[in-house]
N, C-alpha and C positions, 0 to 999 in steps of 0.2 A: 698132561691135560690142562695145566694152568688153571686159571679161574673158571674155565668151563667145566672143570671136574669137581667143583665144590658142591657138596651136598649138605643139607640141614638135618641135624639130629636133635632129638629130645633125650636127655640123659637124666633120669630121675635120681633123687637122693636115696630113695628106698624103692625096691622092686615091689610090684603088686602081685599078690598070689592069685590063683585062678578064681577064688571065691570073692575077690575084690578087697580083701584085707591087706594091710601092709605086711610085706615080707621082710627079708633080710636087707641090710644096708647094701647099696650099690657100691662099686669101687671108685667113688668120687671122693677125693680128699682135698682139703685146702692146703696148698704149699706155703703161701705167705699172703699177708694182708698188706695192701698198699697204704702208705701213709701220705695223705694228700692235704692240700691247703684248704680246699673248700668242699662243699657238699658232703659233709661227714655222715649224714644220714643214709647215704647210698654207698654201701661197702663195695670196694673194688679189690679183687684178689686174684691170685694165680691158682688155677685148679689142676689137679692131676687126675687123669682118667685111667688108673691102673686096673685092668681086668673089669672095667665098667661095661654095663650093658646099655646100649643106646638104640633108639628107635628112629628110623628114617621118617622125616616129615616131608610130605610132598614127593615129587618125582626125583629120582637119582640124577645128580649133576644139575639140579635146578635150585641150589641153595643161594647162589648169588642174587638172582632176580627176586627171590623171597626176602632176602636181607635188604635189598634196595627199596622194596615196597614198604617194609617196616620202617626204614630210615626216613622215608618221606614224611611219615607221621611223627617221628621222633624229632625232626628238625624244629617243628613248632614247639614241642615240649621243651627242648633244650634252650630255645630262645626265651621262653617264658621263665624257665629256671634261672637263666643268666640274669634276667631282669630282677628276679626276686633276690638273688644273691647280691647284686649291686645295691638294691634298696636297703637290705640289711646292713651292708658295709657302710653305706652313707649314714644310716640311723645310728650305728655304733660310733662313727667318727663324730657326728654331731653331739651325741651324749657325752663323749669323752671331752670334747672342746668346751662343753658347758660345765663339766666338773673339774677339770685340770686347771689349777691356778699356777701362774708364773708371772712375776714382775707386775708392775702397774701398767694398765692400759693407757694409751694416749687419751687426752681430754676429748670429749666429756667422759669422765669415769663413772662407772656404775655405782661404786661405793668407795668414797675417799677414806673411810675409817679402816679399811682392811689393808694389810701389807701387800697383798697380791690380788689380781683379778683373774677370773676365768679366761683362758686363752681365746675363747670365742670373741672377745673384744679386741684382740690384736688384728689389725687390718689385713695382714697376709693370710691369717687363718680364715677370716671372713671371706676373703676373695677365693681361697681354695675351696671352701664349702659351697660357695655360690657357683663355682665352675664345674662341680661334679655333676 
């Protein structure tokens, strides 16, 4: 069936009883958690669906069009998220350059009485921070 045979399922962590209360735990378990460089607030993991109960969402074999519809909205969110991550990385680099001292900066020096200056006064560091 290829991609034309993909369906969309909802697999809850807990099953719901007929009276609407939470029932027993469904057969979904976490196999492993991915260790990633960024976006640590958004967990990524491998799931096992052993003996799990799932519910078909939408029509059978129509999962791929539903996924693409969802992805159209997510593209904007991912772009904004990337911009936010880049901004935080820049702010962290700037703060580090203001705090880290190493050797004397070329003239004019910010403070001749100290043995070393913050690296933000080094021309190459300034250039790199301005190009980000």
